[in-house]
C-alpha positions in Angstrom: 69.4 -46.6 -99.0 72.1 -48.4 -97.1 74.7 -46.3 -99.0 73.2 -43.0 -97.7 71.9 -43.5 -94.2 70.0 -45.9 -92.0 66.3 -45.6 -91.8 66.2 -44.4 -88.2 68.9 -41.8 -88.9 66.8 -40.6 -91.8 63.8 -40.0 -89.6 65.9 -38.0 -87.1 67.3 -36.0 -90.0 63.9 -35.2 -91.4 62.7 -34.0 -88.0 65.7 -31.8 -87.5 65.3 -30.4 -91.0 61.7 -29.3 -90.5 62.5 -27.7 -87.1 65.3 -25.8 -88.7 63.1 -24.6 -91.5 60.4 -23.5 -89.0 63.0 -21.7 -86.9 64.6 -20.0 -89.9 61.4 -18.8 -91.4 59.7 -17.7 -88.2 62.6 -16.3 -86.2 63.4 -12.5 -86.1 66.5 -11.2 -87.8 68.6 -11.1 -84.5 67.9 -14.7 -83.7 70.5 -17.4 -84.0 68.9 -20.7 -84.9 70.4 -24.2 -84.9 71.4 -25.6 -88.3 71.6 -29.2 -89.3 74.9 -29.9 -91.1 76.0 -33.5 -91.7 73.3 -34.9 -89.4 74.6 -32.7 -86.5 73.1 -29.6 -84.9 75.3 -26.6 -85.0 74.8 -23.2 -83.2 72.7 -24.9 -80.5 72.5 -21.8 -78.3 70.3 -18.7 -79.2 71.4 -15.2 -78.1 70.6 -14.1 -74.6 67.7 -11.8 -75.8 65.5 -12.7 -78.7 62.2 -11.0 -79.3 59.5 -13.1 -81.0 56.4 -11.3 -82.3 53.0 -12.8 -82.7 53.7 -13.1 -86.4 56.9 -15.1 -85.7 55.0 -17.4 -83.4 52.3 -17.9 -86.0 54.8 -18.8 -88.7 56.6 -21.1 -86.4 53.3 -22.8 -85.4 52.6 -23.3 -89.1 55.8 -25.1 -89.8 55.7 -27.0 -86.6 52.3 -28.3 -87.7 54.1 -29.6 -90.8 56.5 -31.4 -88.6 53.7 -33.2 -86.8 52.1 -34.2 -90.2 55.5 -35.4 -91.4 56.0 -37.4 -88.2 52.5 -38.9 -88.6 53.4 -40.1 -92.1 56.7 -41.6 -90.9 55.0 -43.2 -88.0 52.3 -44.7 -90.2 54.9 -46.1 -92.6 56.8 -47.7 -89.7 53.8 -49.2 -88.1 52.6 -50.6 -91.5 56.0 -52.1 -92.1 56.0 -53.8 -88.7 52.5 -55.1 -89.2 53.3 -56.5 -92.6 56.4 -58.3 -91.1 54.3 -59.7 -88.3 51.6 -61.0 -90.6 54.0 -62.6 -93.1 53.6 -66.4 -93.2 56.2 -68.4 -91.4 58.4 -71.0 -93.0 56.1 -73.8 -91.8 53.0 -72.0 -93.2 54.6 -71.7 -96.6 55.5 -75.4 -96.6 53.7 -78.5 -97.5 50.5 -77.8 -95.5 50.3 -74.3 -96.9 50.5 -75.7 -100.5 47.6 -78.0 -99.7 45.5 -75.3 -98.0 46.0 -73.0 -101.0 45.0 -75.8 -103.4 41.7 -76.0 -101.5 41.2 -72.3 -102.1 42.1 -72.8 -105.7 39.4 -75.4 -106.1 36.9 -73.2 -104.3 37.6 -70.3 -106.7 37.3 -72.6 -109.8 33.9 -73.9 -108.5 32.5 -70.4 -108.5 33.2 -70.0 -112.2 30.6 -72.6 -112.9 30.4 -73.9 -116.5 33.1 -71.4 -117.6 35.6 -73.6 -115.9 35.7 -76.5 -118.4 39.2 -77.7 -119.1 39.8 -80.5 -121.6 42.7 -82.0 -119.8 41.6 -84.7 -117.4 43.9 -83.8 -114.5 42.4 -80.2 -114.4 38.8 -81.2 -114.2 37.0 -80.5 -111.0 36.5 -84.2 -109.8 40.2 -84.9 -110.3 41.2 -81.7 -108.4 39.1 -82.8 -105.5 40.6 -86.3 -105.5 44.1 -84.8 -105.6 43.3 -82.5 -102.7 42.0 -85.4 -100.6 45.0 -87.5 -101.5 47.3 -84.7 -100.4 45.5 -84.3 -97.1 45.8 -88.0 -96.5 49.5 -87.9 -97.3 50.1 -85.1 -94.9 48.3 -87.0 -92.1 50.2 -90.2 -92.9 53.5 -88.4 -92.9 52.8 -86.8 -89.5 51.9 -90.1 -88.0 55.2 -91.8 -89.1 57.1 -88.7 -88.1 55.8 -88.8 -84.6 56.5 -92.5 -84.4 60.1 -91.9 -85.6 60.6 -89.1 -83.1 59.3 -91.3 -80.2 61.6 -94.1 -81.3 64.5 -91.8 -81.4 63.8 -90.5 -77.9 63.2 -94.0 -76.6 66.5 -95.3 -77.9 68.4 -92.3 -76.5 66.8 -92.9 -73.1 67.5 -96.7 -73.3 71.2 -96.1 -74.0 71.6 -93.2 -71.6 72.9 -95.3 -68.7 74.9 -97.9 -70.6 78.3 -96.4 -70.0 77.6 -95.9 -66.3 76.3 -99.4 -66.1 79.4 -100.8 -67.8 81.7 -99.0 -65.4 79.8 -100.5 -62.5 80.2 -104.0 -64.1 83.9 -103.5 -64.4 84.3 -102.5 -60.8 82.3 -105.4 -59.6 84.3 -107.8 -61.9 87.6 -106.4 -60.6 86.8 -107.3 -57.0 85.1 -110.7 -57.9 88.3 -112.7 -57.7 88.7 -113.1 -61.4 92.2 -113.1 -62.8 94.0 -109.9 -63.7 94.1 -110.8 -67.4 90.3 -111.4 -67.4 89.8 -108.0 -65.7 92.0 -106.4 -68.2 90.0 -107.9 -71.1 86.8 -106.6 -69.5 88.3 -103.1 -69.2 89.4 -103.3 -72.8 85.8 -103.9 -73.9 84.5 -101.2 -71.5 86.9 -98.6 -73.0 85.2 -99.3 -76.4 81.8 -98.7 -74.8 83.0 -95.5 -73.2 84.4 -94.3 -76.5 87.9 -94.0 -75.2 90.9 -95.2 -77.3 91.4 -98.8 -76.3 94.9 -99.8 -75.3 96.4 -102.1 -77.9 97.1 -105.5 -76.6 100.7 -106.6 -77.4 101.3 -110.0 -78.8 104.2 -111.5 -76.8 105.5 -113.3 -79.9 105.3 -110.1 -82.0 105.8 -107.1 -79.7 105.8 -104.6 -82.5 102.5 -105.1 -84.4 102.5 -104.0 -88.1 100.5 -101.0 -89.2 97.1 -101.8 -90.6 97.2 -102.2 -94.4 93.8 -100.5 -94.6 94.8 -97.3 -93.0 93.8 -95.8 -89.7 90.5 -96.9 -88.1 88.5 -94.7 -85.7 89.0 -95.7 -82.1 85.8 -94.1 -81.0 83.2 -96.7 -82.0 80.1 -94.9 -80.9 77.4 -96.1 -83.3 74.5 -97.8 -81.5 75.2 -101.1 -83.4 78.7 -101.2 -82.1 77.6 -100.3 -78.5 75.2 -103.3 -78.6 78.0 -105.5 -79.9 80.5 -104.4 -77.3 77.9 -104.9 -74.5 77.1 -108.3 -75.8 80.8 -109.2 -75.9 81.2 -108.0 -72.3 78.3 -110.2 -71.1 79.8 -113.3 -72.9 83.1 -112.6 -71.1 81.4 -112.3 -67.7 79.5 -115.6 -68.2 82.8 -117.4 -68.6 83.9 -116.6 -65.0 81.9 -118.1 -62.2 83.7 -115.6 -59.8 81.4 -112.9 -61.2 78.3 -113.3 -59.0 77.3 -109.8 -57.7 74.5 -109.4 -55.2 73.1 -106.3 -56.9 70.2 -107.3 -59.1 71.0 -104.8 -61.9 74.5 -106.3 -62.2 73.5 -109.9 -62.4 73.9 -111.8 -65.7 70.1 -112.2 -66.1 69.6 -108.4 -65.7 72.4 -107.6 -68.1 70.9 -110.0 -70.7 67.5 -108.3 -70.3 69.2 -104.9 -70.8 70.8 -106.2 -73.9 67.5 -107.2 -75.3 66.1 -103.8 -74.4 69.0 -102.1 -76.3 68.4 -104.3 -79.4 64.7 -103.7 -79.3 65.0 -99.9 -79.0 67.6 -99.8 -81.9 65.5 -102.1 -84.1 62.3 -100.0 -83.5 64.2 -96.9 -84.5 65.5 -98.5 -87.7 62.0 -99.7 -88.6 60.2 -96.4 -87.9 62.9 -94.5 -89.8 62.3 -96.7 -92.9 58.5 -96.1 -92.6 59.1 -92.4 -92.1 61.2 -92.2 -95.3 58.6 -94.1 -97.3 55.9 -91.7 -96.1 58.1 -88.7 -97.0 58.7 -90.1 -100.5 55.0 -90.7 -101.0 54.0 -87.3 -99.8 56.6 -85.6 -102.0 55.4 -87.5 -105.0 51.8 -86.4 -104.4 52.8 -82.8 -103.9 55.8 -82.3 -106.1 55.7 -84.8 -108.9 56.9 -82.9 -112.1 53.8 -83.9 -114.1 51.0 -85.0 -111.7 52.0 -83.3 -108.4 49.7 -80.8 -106.6 52.1 -77.9 -107.2 52.4 -78.6 -111.0 48.6 -79.1 -111.4 47.9 -75.8 -109.5 50.2 -74.0 -112.0 48.3 -75.5 -114.9 45.0 -74.5 -113.4 46.2 -70.9 -113.1 47.2 -70.9 -116.7 43.9 -72.3 -117.8 42.0 -69.6 -115.8 44.3 -67.0 -117.4 43.5 -68.4 -120.9 39.7 -68.4 -120.3 39.2 -65.0 -118.5 42.3 -63.1 -119.5 45.4 -61.8 -117.6 43.6 -58.7 -116.4 40.5 -60.5 -115.2 39.4 -60.6 -111.6 39.1 -64.3 -111.8 42.8 -64.6 -112.7 43.7 -62.1 -110.0 42.0 -64.5 -107.5 44.0 -67.6 -108.4 47.3 -65.8 -109.2 47.6 -64.6 -105.7 47.6 -68.1 -104.4 51.2 -69.2 -103.8 52.5 -72.7 -104.4 56.1 -73.4 -103.5 58.2 -76.3 -104.8 60.5 -78.4 -102.8 63.9 -76.9 -102.0 65.6 -80.2 -101.7 
């Protein structure tokens, strides 16, 4: 259809065509009617005087009625299409939860078959199906629990580290006016540049003013991982503790407050690592229950469908019930 015309253009063309036919068949001989050529109306103006008889009006009414009927058909088709698109299941509905929900429906259908549903394979028997459904439900709940914990830990770590760069800049400014030596301040600034993610200025060895290139190739200057940020901040605190000149009056800049902040950073980072590991374990367990190649829920549902097909036949209403249930495998 794309090679011929768009859908909306087709509707307009159909309407023009029916109007043209109604005009041609109903108009008197001296009338000039518009024609549709190449989706464009030609001869748009009728002559100054056109006499239409009752018969002409009757014929036109007949064909105009066909136009209305045609428009109703088109309108019905469009509204049905839109309705189907609106009622199509979303990606989340056709995911893991939808597979489990459809498996519950599959069990319910099989229960209605009574003694006719009597597979020899143990995994397809009704008690095993019910156990698998309950296990899948538990796995979904367990996964959601760890997913929420992981999301919360992610947000908490992000919030905990949010003010680290600004705090480090305040520390450097306070240290610069504390009376410490210029070299000590330069060392502190060197560490701060790492925390800020800026390329640190290379310190030149007076005995070797031209340092050799690294044998291991270039190393990224932007050391932005959370582990490195913690390490850089800890190094900055160690440097500050070596200079008694650093004794700010602001509580948030005092050594004790900075050490407490460091503990907070480490705790937030450790919590995220822990919850991420638990989240991954829960994901693996859920995927095994649902998508194992031999014992997973999706595979078992396919085997149940085949069994129902073998018992009642491909054209049976029983198979029509279960075949309409969709079970999707994992995409990754």
